[in-house]
C-alpha positions as CSV (number, residue, x, y, z in Angstrom):
1,M,14.3,24.8,9.1
2,E,11.4,23.0,10.6
3,I,13.0,19.6,10.6
4,F,15.4,20.8,13.4
5,R,12.5,21.7,15.6
6,I,10.8,18.4,14.9
7,A,14.0,16.5,15.6
8,A,14.4,18.4,18.8
9,I,10.9,17.6,19.9
10,A,11.5,13.9,19.1
11,L,14.8,13.8,21.0
12,I,13.4,15.6,24.0
13,T,10.4,13.2,24.0
14,A,12.7,10.2,23.7
15,F,14.8,11.4,26.6
16,C,11.7,12.0,28.8
17,V,10.4,8.5,27.9
18,L,13.8,6.9,28.9
19,V,13.8,8.8,32.2
20,L,10.2,8.0,32.9
21,R,10.6,4.3,32.2
22,E,12.7,4.1,35.3
23,A,10.9,6.6,37.5
24,K,7.2,6.4,36.5
25,S,6.9,3.6,33.9
26,E,3.1,4.1,33.5
27,L,3.6,7.6,32.2
28,A,6.2,6.7,29.6
29,P,3.8,5.5,26.9
30,I,1.6,8.6,27.4
31,V,4.6,10.9,26.9
32,A,5.7,9.0,23.8
33,L,2.1,9.2,22.4
34,V,1.9,13.0,23.1
35,G,5.4,13.6,21.6
36,G,4.4,11.6,18.5
37,L,1.2,13.6,18.1
38,V,3.1,16.9,18.4
39,V,5.4,15.8,15.6
40,V,2.6,14.7,13.4
41,L,0.6,17.9,14.0
42,S,3.8,19.9,13.3
43,V,3.7,18.7,9.7
44,I,0.0,18.7,9.1
45,N,0.3,21.7,6.8
46,Y,2.6,19.8,4.5
47,F,-0.2,17.3,3.9
48,S,-2.5,19.9,2.5
49,D,0.3,21.1,0.2
50,V,0.8,17.5,-1.1
51,F,-2.9,17.0,-1.5
52,S,-3.3,20.2,-3.5
53,V,-0.5,19.3,-5.8
54,I,-1.9,15.8,-6.4
55,S,-5.3,17.2,-7.0
56,S,-3.9,19.7,-9.5
57,V,-1.9,17.0,-11.4
58,A,-4.9,14.7,-11.4
59,K,-7.2,17.4,-12.8
60,K,-4.7,18.1,-15.6
61,A,-4.4,14.4,-16.3
62,G,-8.2,14.1,-16.5
63,L,-8.5,11.7,-13.7
64,A,-12.0,11.4,-12.1
65,A,-12.5,13.0,-8.7
66,S,-13.4,9.6,-7.3
67,V,-10.0,8.3,-8.2
68,V,-8.3,11.2,-6.5
69,T,-10.5,10.8,-3.4
70,L,-9.6,7.1,-3.2
71,L,-5.9,8.0,-3.5
72,F,-6.2,10.4,-0.6
73,K,-8.1,7.8,1.5
74,V,-5.4,5.2,0.7
75,I,-2.6,7.6,1.7
76,A,-4.4,8.5,4.9
77,I,-5.0,4.8,5.8
78,G,-1.3,4.2,5.2
79,Y,-0.2,7.0,7.5
80,V,-2.7,6.2,10.3
81,T,-1.7,2.5,10.1
82,E,2.0,3.3,10.3
83,F,1.6,5.8,13.1
84,S,-0.6,3.5,15.3
85,S,1.6,0.5,14.5
86,S,4.7,2.4,15.6
87,I,3.0,3.4,18.9
88,M,2.1,-0.2,19.6
89,D,5.7,-1.2,18.9
90,D,6.9,1.4,21.3
91,M,4.7,0.0,23.9
92,G,6.1,-3.5,23.4
93,L,3.0,-4.8,21.7
94,S,4.6,-6.0,18.5
95,S,2.0,-8.7,17.9
96,L,-0.8,-6.2,18.0
97,S,1.3,-3.8,15.8
98,D,1.6,-6.6,13.2
99,K,-2.2,-7.1,13.2
100,V,-2.8,-3.4,12.7
101,T,-0.4,-3.3,9.8
102,L,-2.1,-6.3,8.2
103,A,-5.5,-4.7,8.7
104,G,-4.3,-1.5,7.1
105,K,-2.9,-3.4,4.1
106,L,-6.1,-5.4,3.6
107,I,-8.2,-2.3,3.8
108,I,-6.0,-0.6,1.2
109,V,-6.2,-3.6,-1.1
110,A,-10.0,-3.7,-0.7
111,M,-10.4,0.0,-1.4
112,S,-8.2,-0.3,-4.5
113,L,-10.1,-3.1,-6.1
114,P,-12.5,-0.9,-8.1
115,I,-9.5,0.9,-9.6
116,V,-7.9,-2.4,-10.5
117,V,-11.1,-3.7,-12.1
118,Q,-11.4,-0.4,-14.1
119,L,-7.8,-0.9,-15.2
120,F,-8.3,-4.4,-16.3
121,N,-11.5,-3.4,-18.2
122,F,-9.6,-0.6,-19.9
123,I,-6.8,-3.0,-21.0
124,A,-9.3,-5.6,-22.2
125,G,-11.0,-2.9,-24.2
126,L,-7.7,-2.0,-25.9
127,L,-7.0,-5.6,-26.7
128,A,-10.5,-6.4,-28.1
């Protein structure tokens, strides 16, 4: 199972970071970043599987391609925000991490507004 390999990579990275914090503290964040990237790149194939299933379901449901594209963008923004925020937390920059999280949330809300407007227009059309 792939999760065991990923967990092993994460544990080895964590151990290396702990050792480096005492010996060479300037290298510890770099090792943590590289370990995190290796973990994310290990599961990149699963993203394509998820996206193909979502596309298939959306096509069967008759959703417009623009809605599906927006959904993928929102998911990607969420993952990038979480990943970068976690890295900043690991580096002890929790204030900056909070700002990145806020920025990601605001971008997601702003990108979702056209869908919300369409939904309200649809509901208003049903009630009229």
